[in-house]
PDB file of N, CA, C, O and CB in Angstrom:
ATOM      1  N   MET A   1      42.247 201.283  33.175  1.00  0.00           N
ATOM      2  CA  MET A   1      41.365 201.054  32.079  1.00  0.00           C
ATOM      3  C   MET A   1      42.129 201.018  30.770  1.00  0.00           C
ATOM      4  O   MET A   1      43.121 201.732  30.624  1.00  0.00           O
ATOM      5  CB  MET A   1      40.299 202.105  32.043  1.00  0.00           C
ATOM      6  N   LYS A   2      41.700 200.209  29.816  1.00  0.00           N
ATOM      7  CA  LYS A   2      42.328 200.134  28.554  1.00  0.00           C
ATOM      8  C   LYS A   2      41.365 199.701  27.452  1.00  0.00           C
ATOM      9  O   LYS A   2      40.236 199.299  27.732  1.00  0.00           O
ATOM     10  CB  LYS A   2      43.474 199.213  28.634  1.00  0.00           C
ATOM     11  N   VAL A   3      41.806 199.784  26.212  1.00  0.00           N
ATOM     12  CA  VAL A   3      40.955 199.466  25.102  1.00  0.00           C
ATOM     13  C   VAL A   3      40.591 198.011  25.165  1.00  0.00           C
ATOM     14  O   VAL A   3      41.448 197.154  25.377  1.00  0.00           O
ATOM     15  CB  VAL A   3      41.620 199.806  23.784  1.00  0.00           C
ATOM     16  N   GLY A   4      39.255 197.714  24.973  1.00  0.00           N
ATOM     17  CA  GLY A   4      38.782 196.352  25.027  1.00  0.00           C
ATOM     18  C   GLY A   4      38.017 196.032  26.319  1.00  0.00           C
ATOM     19  O   GLY A   4      37.375 194.986  26.416  1.00  0.00           O
ATOM     20  N   ASP A   5      38.086 196.930  27.309  1.00  0.00           N
ATOM     21  CA  ASP A   5      37.401 196.770  28.575  1.00  0.00           C
ATOM     22  C   ASP A   5      35.886 197.022  28.411  1.00  0.00           C
ATOM     23  O   ASP A   5      35.473 197.863  27.613  1.00  0.00           O
ATOM     24  CB  ASP A   5      38.001 197.727  29.625  1.00  0.00           C
ATOM     25  N   LEU A   6      35.093 196.300  29.155  1.00  0.00           N
ATOM     26  CA  LEU A   6      33.650 196.512  29.235  1.00  0.00           C
ATOM     27  C   LEU A   6      33.379 197.449  30.405  1.00  0.00           C
ATOM     28  O   LEU A   6      33.811 197.166  31.522  1.00  0.00           O
ATOM     29  CB  LEU A   6      32.877 195.154  29.402  1.00  0.00           C
ATOM     30  N   VAL A   7      32.675 198.558  30.181  1.00  0.00           N
ATOM     31  CA  VAL A   7      32.460 199.531  31.170  1.00  0.00           C
ATOM     32  C   VAL A   7      31.002 199.839  31.454  1.00  0.00           C
ATOM     33  O   VAL A   7      30.143 199.599  30.606  1.00  0.00           O
ATOM     34  CB  VAL A   7      33.143 200.721  30.790  1.00  0.00           C
ATOM     35  N   ARG A   8      30.726 200.338  32.569  1.00  0.00           N
ATOM     36  CA  ARG A   8      29.411 200.832  32.968  1.00  0.00           C
ATOM     37  C   ARG A   8      29.454 202.354  33.154  1.00  0.00           C
ATOM     38  O   ARG A   8      30.341 202.886  33.821  1.00  0.00           O
ATOM     39  CB  ARG A   8      28.940 200.137  34.273  1.00  0.00           C
ATOM     40  N   ILE A   9      28.445 203.062  32.530  1.00  0.00           N
ATOM     41  CA  ILE A   9      28.426 204.495  32.637  1.00  0.00           C
ATOM     42  C   ILE A   9      27.850 204.894  34.031  1.00  0.00           C
ATOM     43  O   ILE A   9      26.787 204.413  34.425  1.00  0.00           O
ATOM     44  CB  ILE A   9      27.587 205.113  31.467  1.00  0.00           C
ATOM     45  N   THR A  10      28.544 205.750  34.741  1.00  0.00           N
ATOM     46  CA  THR A  10      28.117 206.098  36.095  1.00  0.00           C
ATOM     47  C   THR A  10      27.477 207.420  36.201  1.00  0.00           C
ATOM     48  O   THR A  10      27.056 207.791  37.296  1.00  0.00           O
ATOM     49  CB  THR A  10      29.241 206.058  37.006  1.00  0.00           C
ATOM     50  N   ARG A  11      27.367 208.182  35.125  1.00  0.00           N
ATOM     51  CA  ARG A  11      26.681 209.471  35.126  1.00  0.00           C
ATOM     52  C   ARG A  11      25.742 209.560  33.920  1.00  0.00           C
ATOM     53  O   ARG A  11      26.163 209.382  32.777  1.00  0.00           O
ATOM     54  CB  ARG A  11      27.705 210.638  35.108  1.00  0.00           C
ATOM     55  N   ALA A  12      24.480 209.835  34.192  1.00  0.00           N
ATOM     56  CA  ALA A  12      23.517 209.933  33.115  1.00  0.00           C
ATOM     57  C   ALA A  12      23.769 211.115  32.191  1.00  0.00           C
ATOM     58  O   ALA A  12      24.263 212.148  32.642  1.00  0.00           O
ATOM     59  CB  ALA A  12      22.144 210.027  33.682  1.00  0.00           C
ATOM     60  N   SER A  13      23.451 210.993  30.947  1.00  0.00           N
ATOM     61  CA  SER A  13      23.575 212.093  30.017  1.00  0.00           C
ATOM     62  C   SER A  13      22.417 211.981  28.973  1.00  0.00           C
ATOM     63  O   SER A  13      21.674 211.000  28.987  1.00  0.00           O
ATOM     64  CB  SER A  13      25.002 212.075  29.319  1.00  0.00           C
ATOM     65  N   ILE A  14      22.277 212.947  28.109  1.00  0.00           N
ATOM     66  CA  ILE A  14      21.143 212.933  27.196  1.00  0.00           C
ATOM     67  C   ILE A  14      21.222 211.697  26.295  1.00  0.00           C
ATOM     68  O   ILE A  14      22.209 211.495  25.587  1.00  0.00           O
ATOM     69  CB  ILE A  14      21.107 214.230  26.348  1.00  0.00           C
ATOM     70  N   GLY A  15      20.198 210.899  26.331  1.00  0.00           N
ATOM     71  CA  GLY A  15      20.137 209.655  25.541  1.00  0.00           C
ATOM     72  C   GLY A  15      20.827 208.479  26.093  1.00  0.00           C
ATOM     73  O   GLY A  15      20.747 207.387  25.529  1.00  0.00           O
ATOM     74  N   VAL A  16      21.552 208.670  27.250  1.00  0.00           N
ATOM     75  CA  VAL A  16      22.331 207.543  27.855  1.00  0.00           C
ATOM     76  C   VAL A  16      22.033 207.500  29.314  1.00  0.00           C
ATOM     77  O   VAL A  16      22.544 208.327  30.069  1.00  0.00           O
ATOM     78  CB  VAL A  16      23.877 207.695  27.626  1.00  0.00           C
ATOM     79  N   PRO A  17      21.203 206.543  29.757  1.00  0.00           N
ATOM     80  CA  PRO A  17      20.910 206.443  31.175  1.00  0.00           C
ATOM     81  C   PRO A  17      22.108 205.901  32.034  1.00  0.00           C
ATOM     82  O   PRO A  17      22.964 205.172  31.533  1.00  0.00           O
ATOM     83  CB  PRO A  17      19.698 205.544  31.353  1.00  0.00           C
ATOM     84  N   LYS A  18      22.130 206.275  33.304  1.00  0.00           N
ATOM     85  CA  LYS A  18      23.142 205.774  34.232  1.00  0.00           C
ATOM     86  C   LYS A  18      23.031 204.257  34.233  1.00  0.00           C
ATOM     87  O   LYS A  18      21.924 203.718  34.247  1.00  0.00           O
ATOM     88  CB  LYS A  18      22.957 206.370  35.685  1.00  0.00           C
ATOM     89  N   GLY A  19      24.138 203.577  34.220  1.00  0.00           N
ATOM     90  CA  GLY A  19      24.139 202.113  34.278  1.00  0.00           C
ATOM     91  C   GLY A  19      24.244 201.408  32.883  1.00  0.00           C
ATOM     92  O   GLY A  19      24.294 200.181  32.798  1.00  0.00           O
ATOM     93  N   SER A  20      24.275 202.230  31.801  1.00  0.00           N
ATOM     94  CA  SER A  20      24.420 201.690  30.454  1.00  0.00           C
ATOM     95  C   SER A  20      25.792 201.004  30.328  1.00  0.00           C
ATOM     96  O   SER A  20      26.758 201.389  30.988  1.00  0.00           O
ATOM     97  CB  SER A  20      24.259 202.822  29.382  1.00  0.00           C
ATOM     98  N   ILE A  21      25.847 200.006  29.487  1.00  0.00           N
ATOM     99  CA  ILE A  21      27.065 199.239  29.288  1.00  0.00           C
ATOM    100  C   ILE A  21      27.698 199.579  27.895  1.00  0.00           C
ATOM    101  O   ILE A  21      26.983 199.759  26.909  1.00  0.00           O
ATOM    102  CB  ILE A  21      26.753 197.704  29.404  1.00  0.00           C
ATOM    103  N   GLY A  22      29.017 199.657  27.851  1.00  0.00           N
ATOM    104  CA  GLY A  22      29.681 199.910  26.602  1.00  0.00           C
ATOM    105  C   GLY A  22      31.056 199.325  26.505  1.00  0.00           C
ATOM    106  O   GLY A  22      31.553 198.816  27.509  1.00  0.00           O
ATOM    107  N   LEU A  23      31.690 199.360  25.401  1.00  0.00           N
ATOM    108  CA  LEU A  23      32.990 198.808  25.143  1.00  0.00           C
ATOM    109  C   LEU A  23      33.964 199.973  24.837  1.00  0.00           C
ATOM    110  O   LEU A  23      33.653 200.860  24.041  1.00  0.00           O
ATOM    111  CB  LEU A  23      32.928 197.779  23.966  1.00  0.00           C
ATOM    112  N   VAL A  24      35.103 199.949  25.463  1.00  0.00           N
ATOM    113  CA  VAL A  24      36.153 200.954  25.287  1.00  0.00           C
ATOM    114  C   VAL A  24      36.847 200.688  23.919  1.00  0.00           C
ATOM    115  O   VAL A  24      37.454 199.640  23.700  1.00  0.00           O
ATOM    116  CB  VAL A  24      37.204 200.903  26.497  1.00  0.00           C
ATOM    117  N   LEU A  25      36.727 201.677  23.025  1.00  0.00           N
ATOM    118  CA  LEU A  25      37.301 201.549  21.705  1.00  0.00           C
ATOM    119  C   LEU A  25      38.621 202.329  21.461  1.00  0.00           C
ATOM    120  O   LEU A  25      39.452 201.947  20.637  1.00  0.00           O
ATOM    121  CB  LEU A  25      36.294 201.987  20.728  1.00  0.00           C
ATOM    122  N   GLU A  26      38.769 203.442  22.220  1.00  0.00           N
ATOM    123  CA  GLU A  26      39.935 204.238  22.016  1.00  0.00           C
ATOM    124  C   GLU A  26      40.196 205.226  23.212  1.00  0.00           C
ATOM    125  O   GLU A  26      39.292 205.581  23.968  1.00  0.00           O
ATOM    126  CB  GLU A  26      39.783 205.000  20.703  1.00  0.00           C
ATOM    127  N   CYS A  27      41.438 205.622  23.320  1.00  0.00           N
ATOM    128  CA  CYS A  27      41.855 206.641  24.283  1.00  0.00           C
ATOM    129  C   CYS A  27      42.249 207.874  23.479  1.00  0.00           C
ATOM    130  O   CYS A  27      43.188 207.817  22.686  1.00  0.00           O
ATOM    131  CB  CYS A  27      43.047 206.136  25.199  1.00  0.00           C
ATOM    132  N   ILE A  28      41.546 208.990  23.673  1.00  0.00           N
ATOM    133  CA  ILE A  28      41.865 210.238  23.002  1.00  0.00           C
ATOM    134  C   ILE A  28      42.619 211.133  23.928  1.00  0.00           C
ATOM    135  O   ILE A  28      42.057 211.708  24.861  1.00  0.00           O
ATOM    136  CB  ILE A  28      40.616 210.930  22.503  1.00  0.00           C
ATOM    137  N   THR A  29      43.897 211.251  23.670  1.00  0.00           N
ATOM    138  CA  THR A  29      44.799 212.050  24.549  1.00  0.00           C
ATOM    139  C   THR A  29      44.659 213.516  24.208  1.00  0.00           C
ATOM    140  O   THR A  29      44.523 213.882  23.040  1.00  0.00           O
ATOM    141  CB  THR A  29      46.297 211.603  24.399  1.00  0.00           C
ATOM    142  N   HIS A  30      44.695 214.372  25.254  1.00  0.00           N
ATOM    143  CA  HIS A  30      44.653 215.786  25.028  1.00  0.00           C
ATOM    144  C   HIS A  30      45.782 216.494  25.590  1.00  0.00           C
ATOM    145  O   HIS A  30      45.796 217.725  25.594  1.00  0.00           O
ATOM    146  CB  HIS A  30      43.463 216.342  25.543  1.00  0.00           C
ATOM    147  N   GLY A  31      46.779 215.769  26.090  1.00  0.00           N
ATOM    148  CA  GLY A  31      48.035 216.386  26.635  1.00  0.00           C
ATOM    149  C   GLY A  31      47.797 217.161  27.878  1.00  0.00           C
ATOM    150  O   GLY A  31      46.784 216.962  28.547  1.00  0.00           O
ATOM    151  N   ASN A  32      48.678 218.024  28.205  1.00  0.00           N
ATOM    152  CA  ASN A  32      48.586 218.816  29.492  1.00  0.00           C
ATOM    153  C   ASN A  32      48.035 220.184  29.232  1.00  0.00           C
ATOM    154  O   ASN A  32      47.841 220.950  30.176  1.00  0.00           O
ATOM    155  CB  ASN A  32      49.977 218.954  30.182  1.00  0.00           C
ATOM    156  N   LYS A  33      47.776 220.522  28.007  1.00  0.00           N
ATOM    157  CA  LYS A  33      47.277 221.870  27.736  1.00  0.00           C
ATOM    158  C   LYS A  33      45.966 222.188  28.451  1.00  0.00           C
ATOM    159  O   LYS A  33      45.781 223.290  28.968  1.00  0.00           O
ATOM    160  CB  LYS A  33      47.091 222.048  26.257  1.00  0.00           C
ATOM    161  N   TYR A  34      45.056 221.205  28.475  1.00  0.00           N
ATOM    162  CA  TYR A  34      43.789 221.381  29.106  1.00  0.00           C
ATOM    163  C   TYR A  34      43.568 220.531  30.319  1.00  0.00           C
ATOM    164  O   TYR A  34      42.427 220.245  30.681  1.00  0.00           O
ATOM    165  CB  TYR A  34      42.753 221.125  28.159  1.00  0.00           C
ATOM    166  N   ASP A  35      44.660 220.113  30.968  1.00  0.00           N
ATOM    167  CA  ASP A  35      44.562 219.223  32.114  1.00  0.00           C
ATOM    168  C   ASP A  35      44.038 219.958  33.373  1.00  0.00           C
ATOM    169  O   ASP A  35      44.676 220.856  33.922  1.00  0.00           O
ATOM    170  CB  ASP A  35      45.933 218.599  32.399  1.00  0.00           C
ATOM    171  N   HIS A  36      42.860 219.523  33.781  1.00  0.00           N
ATOM    172  CA  HIS A  36      42.294 220.107  34.961  1.00  0.00           C
ATOM    173  C   HIS A  36      42.110 219.074  36.055  1.00  0.00           C
ATOM    174  O   HIS A  36      41.203 219.187  36.879  1.00  0.00           O
ATOM    175  CB  HIS A  36      40.988 220.763  34.636  1.00  0.00           C
ATOM    176  N   GLY A  37      42.988 218.044  36.065  1.00  0.00           N
ATOM    177  CA  GLY A  37      42.907 217.028  37.088  1.00  0.00           C
ATOM    178  C   GLY A  37      41.826 215.935  36.757  1.00  0.00           C
ATOM    179  O   GLY A  37      41.448 215.157  37.633  1.00  0.00           O
ATOM    180  N   LEU A  38      41.362 215.894  35.541  1.00  0.00           N
ATOM    181  CA  LEU A  38      40.315 214.964  35.155  1.00  0.00           C
ATOM    182  C   LEU A  38      40.868 213.679  34.494  1.00  0.00           C
ATOM    183  O   LEU A  38      40.081 212.867  34.007  1.00  0.00           O
ATOM    184  CB  LEU A  38      39.353 215.659  34.209  1.00  0.00           C
ATOM    185  N   GLY A  39      42.176 213.482  34.468  1.00  0.00           N
ATOM    186  CA  GLY A  39      42.795 212.350  33.784  1.00  0.00           C
ATOM    187  C   GLY A  39      43.534 212.780  32.553  1.00  0.00           C
ATOM    188  O   GLY A  39      43.406 213.921  32.109  1.00  0.00           O
ATOM    189  N   ASP A  40      44.288 211.898  32.007  1.00  0.00           N
ATOM    190  CA  ASP A  40      45.073 212.269  30.845  1.00  0.00           C
ATOM    191  C   ASP A  40      44.525 211.894  29.436  1.00  0.00           C
ATOM    192  O   ASP A  40      45.178 212.098  28.413  1.00  0.00           O
ATOM    193  CB  ASP A  40      46.375 211.667  31.000  1.00  0.00           C
ATOM    194  N   CYS A  41      43.299 211.339  29.448  1.00  0.00           N
ATOM    195  CA  CYS A  41      42.667 211.063  28.176  1.00  0.00           C
ATOM    196  C   CYS A  41      41.141 210.993  28.354  1.00  0.00           C
ATOM    197  O   CYS A  41      40.600 210.836  29.449  1.00  0.00           O
ATOM    198  CB  CYS A  41      43.213 209.747  27.576  1.00  0.00           C
ATOM    199  N   THR A  42      40.504 211.120  27.197  1.00  0.00           N
ATOM    200  CA  THR A  42      39.028 210.938  27.101  1.00  0.00           C
ATOM    201  C   THR A  42      38.800 209.603  26.411  1.00  0.00           C
ATOM    202  O   THR A  42      39.491 209.303  25.437  1.00  0.00           O
ATOM    203  CB  THR A  42      38.315 212.137  26.295  1.00  0.00           C
ATOM    204  N   TRP A  43      37.862 208.791  26.876  1.00  0.00           N
ATOM    205  CA  TRP A  43      37.641 207.424  26.297  1.00  0.00           C
ATOM    206  C   TRP A  43      36.548 207.446  25.359  1.00  0.00           C
ATOM    207  O   TRP A  43      35.481 207.992  25.642  1.00  0.00           O
ATOM    208  CB  TRP A  43      37.352 206.387  27.350  1.00  0.00           C
ATOM    209  N   GLY A  44      36.774 206.843  24.193  1.00  0.00           N
ATOM    210  CA  GLY A  44      35.742 206.625  23.147  1.00  0.00           C
ATOM    211  C   GLY A  44      35.024 205.301  23.436  1.00  0.00           C
ATOM    212  O   GLY A  44      35.637 204.235  23.393  1.00  0.00           O
ATOM    213  N   ILE A  45      33.757 205.377  23.724  1.00  0.00           N
ATOM    214  CA  ILE A  45      32.957 204.211  24.113  1.00  0.00           C
ATOM    215  C   ILE A  45      31.914 203.892  23.087  1.00  0.00           C
ATOM    216  O   ILE A  45      31.213 204.796  22.631  1.00  0.00           O
ATOM    217  CB  ILE A  45      32.297 204.435  25.448  1.00  0.00           C
ATOM    218  N   LYS A  46      31.778 202.619  22.693  1.00  0.00           N
ATOM    219  CA  LYS A  46      30.737 202.097  21.830  1.00  0.00           C
ATOM    220  C   LYS A  46      29.677 201.527  22.797  1.00  0.00           C
ATOM    221  O   LYS A  46      29.894 200.503  23.447  1.00  0.00           O
ATOM    222  CB  LYS A  46      31.300 200.990  20.794  1.00  0.00           C
ATOM    223  N   LEU A  47      28.555 202.202  22.870  1.00  0.00           N
ATOM    224  CA  LEU A  47      27.456 201.808  23.783  1.00  0.00           C
ATOM    225  C   LEU A  47      26.633 200.650  23.167  1.00  0.00           C
ATOM    226  O   LEU A  47      26.428 200.580  21.955  1.00  0.00           O
ATOM    227  CB  LEU A  47      26.518 203.041  24.082  1.00  0.00           C
ATOM    228  N   SER A  48      26.197 199.795  24.012  1.00  0.00           N
ATOM    229  CA  SER A  48      25.352 198.646  23.625  1.00  0.00           C
ATOM    230  C   SER A  48      24.040 199.178  23.117  1.00  0.00           C
ATOM    231  O   SER A  48      23.386 199.994  23.766  1.00  0.00           O
ATOM    232  CB  SER A  48      25.121 197.661  24.820  1.00  0.00           C
ATOM    233  N   GLY A  49      23.660 198.704  21.940  1.00  0.00           N
ATOM    234  CA  GLY A  49      22.365 199.052  21.310  1.00  0.00           C
ATOM    235  C   GLY A  49      22.359 200.317  20.491  1.00  0.00           C
ATOM    236  O   GLY A  49      21.293 200.752  20.056  1.00  0.00           O
ATOM    237  N   CYS A  50      23.504 200.926  20.264  1.00  0.00           N
ATOM    238  CA  CYS A  50      23.640 202.161  19.436  1.00  0.00           C
ATOM    239  C   CYS A  50      23.993 201.819  18.025  1.00  0.00           C
ATOM    240  O   CYS A  50      24.333 200.674  17.727  1.00  0.00           O
ATOM    241  CB  CYS A  50      24.707 203.105  20.009  1.00  0.00           C
ATOM    242  N   LYS A  51      23.920 202.800  17.133  1.00  0.00           N
ATOM    243  CA  LYS A  51      24.308 202.651  15.725  1.00  0.00           C
ATOM    244  C   LYS A  51      25.723 202.115  15.642  1.00  0.00           C
ATOM    245  O   LYS A  51      26.558 202.411  16.496  1.00  0.00           O
ATOM    246  CB  LYS A  51      24.196 203.998  14.968  1.00  0.00           C
ATOM    247  N   PRO A  52      25.994 201.320  14.605  1.00  0.00           N
ATOM    248  CA  PRO A  52      27.351 200.678  14.501  1.00  0.00           C
ATOM    249  C   PRO A  52      28.565 201.683  14.572  1.00  0.00           C
ATOM    250  O   PRO A  52      29.554 201.397  15.248  1.00  0.00           O
ATOM    251  CB  PRO A  52      27.432 199.900  13.153  1.00  0.00           C
ATOM    252  N   LYS A  53      28.481 202.804  13.901  1.00  0.00           N
ATOM    253  CA  LYS A  53      29.633 203.697  13.852  1.00  0.00           C
ATOM    254  C   LYS A  53      29.558 204.836  14.877  1.00  0.00           C
ATOM    255  O   LYS A  53      30.328 205.794  14.812  1.00  0.00           O
ATOM    256  CB  LYS A  53      29.762 204.273  12.467  1.00  0.00           C
ATOM    257  N   TYR A  54      28.650 204.721  15.792  1.00  0.00           N
ATOM    258  CA  TYR A  54      28.375 205.787  16.743  1.00  0.00           C
ATOM    259  C   TYR A  54      29.111 205.503  18.056  1.00  0.00           C
ATOM    260  O   TYR A  54      28.894 204.469  18.688  1.00  0.00           O
ATOM    261  CB  TYR A  54      26.848 205.928  16.985  1.00  0.00           C
ATOM    262  N   THR A  55      29.975 206.422  18.452  1.00  0.00           N
ATOM    263  CA  THR A  55      30.693 206.337  19.775  1.00  0.00           C
ATOM    264  C   THR A  55      30.452 207.596  20.549  1.00  0.00           C
ATOM    265  O   THR A  55      30.143 208.648  19.989  1.00  0.00           O
ATOM    266  CB  THR A  55      32.241 206.117  19.592  1.00  0.00           C
ATOM    267  N   ARG A  56      30.599 207.474  21.865  1.00  0.00           N
ATOM    268  CA  ARG A  56      30.459 208.639  22.730  1.00  0.00           C
ATOM    269  C   ARG A  56      31.788 208.769  23.486  1.00  0.00           C
ATOM    270  O   ARG A  56      32.516 207.792  23.659  1.00  0.00           O
ATOM    271  CB  ARG A  56      29.214 208.500  23.727  1.00  0.00           C
ATOM    272  N   ARG A  57      32.089 210.004  23.933  1.00  0.00           N
ATOM    273  CA  ARG A  57      33.324 210.190  24.683  1.00  0.00           C
ATOM    274  C   ARG A  57      32.969 210.478  26.087  1.00  0.00           C
ATOM    275  O   ARG A  57      32.026 211.214  26.377  1.00  0.00           O
ATOM    276  CB  ARG A  57      34.190 211.305  24.104  1.00  0.00           C
ATOM    277  N   TYR A  58      33.767 209.866  27.007  1.00  0.00           N
ATOM    278  CA  TYR A  58      33.535 209.979  28.435  1.00  0.00           C
ATOM    279  C   TYR A  58      34.874 210.152  29.147  1.00  0.00           C
ATOM    280  O   TYR A  58      35.905 209.658  28.691  1.00  0.00           O
ATOM    281  CB  TYR A  58      32.776 208.739  28.972  1.00  0.00           C
ATOM    282  N   LEU A  59      34.838 210.869  30.285  1.00  0.00           N
ATOM    283  CA  LEU A  59      35.988 210.953  31.141  1.00  0.00           C
ATOM    284  C   LEU A  59      36.058 209.695  31.980  1.00  0.00           C
ATOM    285  O   LEU A  59      35.054 209.020  32.208  1.00  0.00           O
ATOM    286  CB  LEU A  59      35.935 212.209  32.019  1.00  0.00           C
ATOM    287  N   GLU A  60      37.295 209.387  32.446  1.00  0.00           N
ATOM    288  CA  GLU A  60      37.450 208.169  33.189  1.00  0.00           C
ATOM    289  C   GLU A  60      36.640 208.170  34.522  1.00  0.00           C
ATOM    290  O   GLU A  60      36.232 207.111  34.999  1.00  0.00           O
ATOM    291  CB  GLU A  60      38.924 207.948  33.464  1.00  0.00           C
ATOM    292  N   MET A  61      36.422 209.340  35.098  1.00  0.00           N
ATOM    293  CA  MET A  61      35.656 209.425  36.323  1.00  0.00           C
ATOM    294  C   MET A  61      34.189 209.073  36.135  1.00  0.00           C
ATOM    295  O   MET A  61      33.503 208.854  37.133  1.00  0.00           O
ATOM    296  CB  MET A  61      35.772 210.795  36.892  1.00  0.00           C
ATOM    297  N   ASP A  62      33.666 209.006  34.913  1.00  0.00           N
ATOM    298  CA  ASP A  62      32.307 208.683  34.582  1.00  0.00           C
ATOM    299  C   ASP A  62      32.123 207.261  34.169  1.00  0.00           C
ATOM    300  O   ASP A  62      31.037 206.883  33.731  1.00  0.00           O
ATOM    301  CB  ASP A  62      31.831 209.559  33.527  1.00  0.00           C
ATOM    302  N   LEU A  63      33.188 206.423  34.297  1.00  0.00           N
ATOM    303  CA  LEU A  63      33.142 205.049  33.866  1.00  0.00           C
ATOM    304  C   LEU A  63      33.568 204.124  34.973  1.00  0.00           C
ATOM    305  O   LEU A  63      34.405 204.482  35.801  1.00  0.00           O
ATOM    306  CB  LEU A  63      34.004 204.845  32.656  1.00  0.00           C
ATOM    307  N   GLU A  64      32.997 202.931  34.997  1.00  0.00           N
ATOM    308  CA  GLU A  64      33.367 201.864  35.939  1.00  0.00           C
ATOM    309  C   GLU A  64      33.629 200.597  35.180  1.00  0.00           C
ATOM    310  O   GLU A  64      32.777 200.164  34.403  1.00  0.00           O
ATOM    311  CB  GLU A  64      32.269 201.635  36.996  1.00  0.00           C
ATOM    312  N   VAL A  65      34.812 199.965  35.380  1.00  0.00           N
ATOM    313  CA  VAL A  65      35.170 198.814  34.608  1.00  0.00           C
ATOM    314  C   VAL A  65      34.318 197.623  35.120  1.00  0.00           C
ATOM    315  O   VAL A  65      34.277 197.356  36.321  1.00  0.00           O
ATOM    316  CB  VAL A  65      36.713 198.527  34.712  1.00  0.00           C
ATOM    317  N   VAL A  66      33.660 196.934  34.218  1.00  0.00           N
ATOM    318  CA  VAL A  66      32.876 195.744  34.547  1.00  0.00           C
ATOM    319  C   VAL A  66      33.721 194.502  34.336  1.00  0.00           C
ATOM    320  O   VAL A  66      33.783 193.617  35.189  1.00  0.00           O
ATOM    321  CB  VAL A  66      31.589 195.674  33.692  1.00  0.00           C
ATOM    322  N   SER A  67      34.372 194.456  33.181  1.00  0.00           N
ATOM    323  CA  SER A  67      35.194 193.315  32.828  1.00  0.00           C
ATOM    324  C   SER A  67      36.416 193.807  32.066  1.00  0.00           C
ATOM    325  O   SER A  67      36.284 194.465  31.034  1.00  0.00           O
ATOM    326  CB  SER A  67      34.393 192.286  31.991  1.00  0.00           C
ATOM    327  N   ALA A  68      37.559 193.501  32.554  1.00  0.00           N
ATOM    328  CA  ALA A  68      38.815 193.917  31.930  1.00  0.00           C
ATOM    329  C   ALA A  68      39.319 192.922  30.939  1.00  0.00           C
ATOM    330  O   ALA A  68      39.202 191.715  31.154  1.00  0.00           O
ATOM    331  CB  ALA A  68      39.859 194.148  32.963  1.00  0.00           C
ATOM    332  N   SER A  69      39.904 193.415  29.806  1.00  0.00           N
ATOM    333  CA  SER A  69      40.487 192.564  28.806  1.00  0.00           C
ATOM    334  C   SER A  69      41.827 192.188  29.264  1.00  0.00           C
ATOM    335  O   SER A  69      42.395 192.860  30.125  1.00  0.00           O
ATOM    336  CB  SER A  69      40.540 193.219  27.454  1.00  0.00           C
ATOM    337  N   ARG A  70      42.394 191.089  28.704  1.00  0.00           N
ATOM    338  CA  ARG A  70      43.730 190.649  29.113  1.00  0.00           C
ATOM    339  C   ARG A  70      44.832 191.193  28.233  1.00  0.00           C
ATOM    340  O   ARG A  70      46.006 190.903  28.462  1.00  0.00           O
ATOM    341  CB  ARG A  70      43.796 189.156  29.115  1.00  0.00           C
TER     342      ARG A  70
END
């Protein structure tokens, strides 16, 4: 997964139903200090239909790539 990919949310959360579509905007790295086997970064996602400057953070295990950027 990389910035620019279109993703589907695979886990429902408050205000975001399972199956919602979003665009990957950034990778927020947290290093090894808090690594619990969940991946090396948290992804900043711009969800379809949300406010322009509003992004949500998701772990890679909660995302499914729909369309990858080149």
